[in-house]
C-alpha positions as CSV (number, residue, x, y, z in Angstrom):
1,M,6.6,-12.8,-4.5
2,P,9.1,-14.4,-2.1
3,E,8.6,-18.0,-1.3
4,I,7.1,-18.6,2.2
5,P,9.4,-20.6,4.4
6,P,8.0,-24.0,5.7
7,T,6.4,-23.9,9.1
8,T,5.0,-26.3,11.6
9,P,1.7,-27.8,10.3
10,D,-1.2,-25.6,11.3
11,H,-4.7,-26.6,12.3
12,I,-5.9,-26.7,8.7
13,S,-2.9,-28.8,7.6
14,R,-3.7,-31.3,10.2
15,I,-7.3,-31.5,9.1
16,Q,-6.3,-31.9,5.5
17,A,-3.9,-34.8,6.5
18,E,-6.7,-36.5,8.3
19,W,-9.1,-36.2,5.4
20,A,-6.3,-37.4,3.0
21,R,-6.1,-40.5,5.1
22,E,-9.8,-41.0,5.5
23,R,-11.0,-39.9,2.0
24,P,-8.0,-40.3,-0.4
25,D,-10.5,-40.2,-3.2
26,L,-11.3,-36.5,-2.6
27,D,-9.1,-33.5,-3.4
28,V,-9.1,-31.5,-0.1
29,R,-6.7,-28.8,-1.2
30,P,-9.5,-26.2,-1.3
31,Q,-9.6,-26.4,2.5
32,G,-6.1,-24.9,2.5
33,V,-7.5,-21.6,1.3
34,I,-11.1,-21.7,2.4
35,G,-10.4,-23.2,5.8
36,R,-7.6,-20.7,6.5
37,L,-9.8,-17.7,5.4
38,H,-12.6,-18.9,7.6
39,R,-10.3,-19.3,10.6
40,L,-8.6,-16.0,9.9
41,G,-12.0,-14.3,9.5
42,A,-13.1,-15.5,12.9
43,L,-9.9,-14.5,14.6
44,L,-10.0,-11.0,12.9
45,T,-13.7,-10.6,14.0
46,D,-12.7,-11.3,17.6
47,R,-10.0,-8.7,17.5
48,L,-12.1,-6.1,15.8
49,C,-15.0,-6.6,18.3
50,L,-12.6,-5.8,21.2
51,V,-12.5,-2.2,20.0
52,Y,-16.3,-2.0,19.4
53,R,-17.0,-3.3,22.9
54,R,-14.7,-0.6,24.4
55,Y,-17.2,1.9,23.1
56,G,-20.3,-0.1,24.2
57,L,-21.1,-1.2,20.7
58,S,-21.7,-4.6,19.0
59,E,-20.3,-5.2,15.6
60,G,-23.7,-4.6,14.0
61,E,-24.2,-1.4,15.9
62,F,-20.8,-0.2,14.8
63,D,-21.8,-1.0,11.2
64,V,-25.0,1.1,11.5
65,L,-23.1,4.1,12.8
66,A,-20.5,3.7,10.1
67,A,-23.2,3.6,7.4
68,L,-24.7,6.8,8.8
69,R,-21.3,8.6,9.2
70,R,-20.3,7.7,5.6
71,A,-23.5,9.2,4.3
72,G,-22.1,12.7,5.0
73,A,-23.9,15.6,6.6
74,P,-26.7,15.4,7.8
75,Y,-25.6,11.8,8.5
76,E,-28.9,10.1,7.9
77,R,-30.4,7.2,5.9
78,A,-33.7,5.4,5.6
79,P,-33.9,2.1,7.6
80,G,-34.1,0.0,4.4
81,E,-31.0,1.8,3.0
82,L,-29.2,1.0,6.2
83,A,-30.2,-2.6,6.0
84,A,-28.8,-2.8,2.4
85,H,-25.6,-1.1,3.4
86,T,-25.0,-3.5,6.3
87,M,-26.4,-6.6,4.6
88,V,-29.0,-7.5,7.3
89,T,-32.7,-7.9,7.3
90,T,-35.0,-5.0,8.1
91,G,-36.0,-6.8,11.3
92,A,-32.4,-7.1,12.5
93,M,-31.9,-3.4,11.5
94,T,-34.9,-2.4,13.6
95,K,-33.4,-4.0,16.7
96,R,-30.0,-2.3,16.2
97,I,-31.7,1.1,15.6
98,D,-33.8,0.6,18.8
99,R,-30.8,0.1,20.9
100,L,-28.8,2.9,19.3
101,E,-31.8,5.2,19.8
102,R,-32.2,4.2,23.4
103,D,-28.5,5.0,24.0
104,G,-29.0,8.5,22.4
105,L,-26.7,7.7,19.4
106,V,-29.3,8.0,16.7
107,T,-32.8,9.5,16.3
108,R,-35.7,8.5,14.1
109,R,-38.1,10.8,12.4
110,R,-40.5,11.0,9.5
111,S,-39.0,11.6,6.1
112,T,-39.6,15.1,4.8
113,A,-39.5,13.7,1.2
114,D,-42.0,11.0,2.0
115,G,-44.2,11.5,5.0
116,R,-44.8,7.7,5.3
117,G,-41.1,6.9,5.4
118,R,-38.7,7.1,8.3
119,V,-35.2,8.5,8.5
120,V,-32.5,7.5,11.0
121,A,-29.9,10.1,11.8
122,L,-26.7,10.2,13.9
123,T,-27.0,12.5,17.0
124,D,-24.0,14.7,18.0
125,A,-23.2,12.1,20.7
126,G,-23.4,9.3,18.2
127,R,-21.1,11.1,15.8
128,D,-18.6,11.9,18.6
129,L,-18.6,8.3,19.9
130,F,-18.3,6.8,16.4
131,D,-15.5,9.1,15.4
132,R,-13.5,8.0,18.4
133,A,-14.3,4.4,17.9
134,F,-13.5,4.5,14.2
135,T,-10.1,6.1,14.9
136,D,-9.3,3.2,17.3
137,H,-10.8,0.7,14.8
138,M,-8.4,1.9,12.0
139,H,-5.4,1.7,14.4
140,N,-6.5,-1.8,15.2
141,E,-6.8,-2.8,11.6
142,R,-3.4,-1.3,10.9
143,T,-1.9,-3.4,13.7
144,L,-3.5,-6.6,12.4
145,L,-2.4,-5.9,8.8
146,D,1.1,-5.1,10.0
147,A,1.6,-8.9,10.4
148,L,2.2,-8.8,6.6
149,A,4.9,-6.9,4.7
150,P,3.4,-4.0,2.7
151,D,3.9,-5.8,-0.6
152,E,2.3,-9.0,0.8
153,A,-0.7,-6.9,2.0
154,A,-1.0,-5.3,-1.4
155,H,-0.8,-8.6,-3.2
156,L,-3.4,-10.1,-0.9
157,E,-5.8,-7.2,-1.4
158,A,-5.5,-7.6,-5.2
159,L,-6.2,-11.3,-5.0
160,L,-9.1,-10.9,-2.6
161,T,-10.6,-8.1,-4.8
162,T,-10.4,-10.3,-7.9
163,W,-11.9,-13.3,-6.1
164,L,-14.7,-11.4,-4.4
165,S,-15.7,-9.8,-7.8
166,R,-16.1,-13.3,-9.2
167,V,-18.0,-14.7,-6.3
168,E,-20.2,-11.8,-5.0
169,P,-23.4,-11.1,-6.9
170,P,-23.3,-7.7,-8.7
171,R,-24.8,-4.8,-6.8
172,Q,-28.1,-3.6,-8.0
């Protein structure tokens, strides 16, 4: 991988320098990676949410619609399954579903497999809205990733995949 040319110290470099001065007994090098990932994550989220808002969606609502769309026809899942796919509590999921249902993007019904259970399904309007939003979302992600050369993006993806597999608990 080519060497990265030196640049003006960024926000994280300045913080590290201050800590090196104030706490020379500590190794603050991890902030170089963790701090930049945290900062980059916040900036990326802001840019991604611009697209969601264009479609009247929050980030969480977009995630619910995405989980339903990925399920394939008939585009439905149980609320608990949606919560697991979007990594939120069932209470938070209920609020998201309430709003999406109010806006006519999803419906709720009793499960045919288990009369006590519920199922959330995309409506035709929800699927149409999501498909348009997802197309714009992928264009937005491409634009954001184009700040890196293709080989840099591939290398970063490989590193992040490895790191995440070592930090994230295994899926049950």
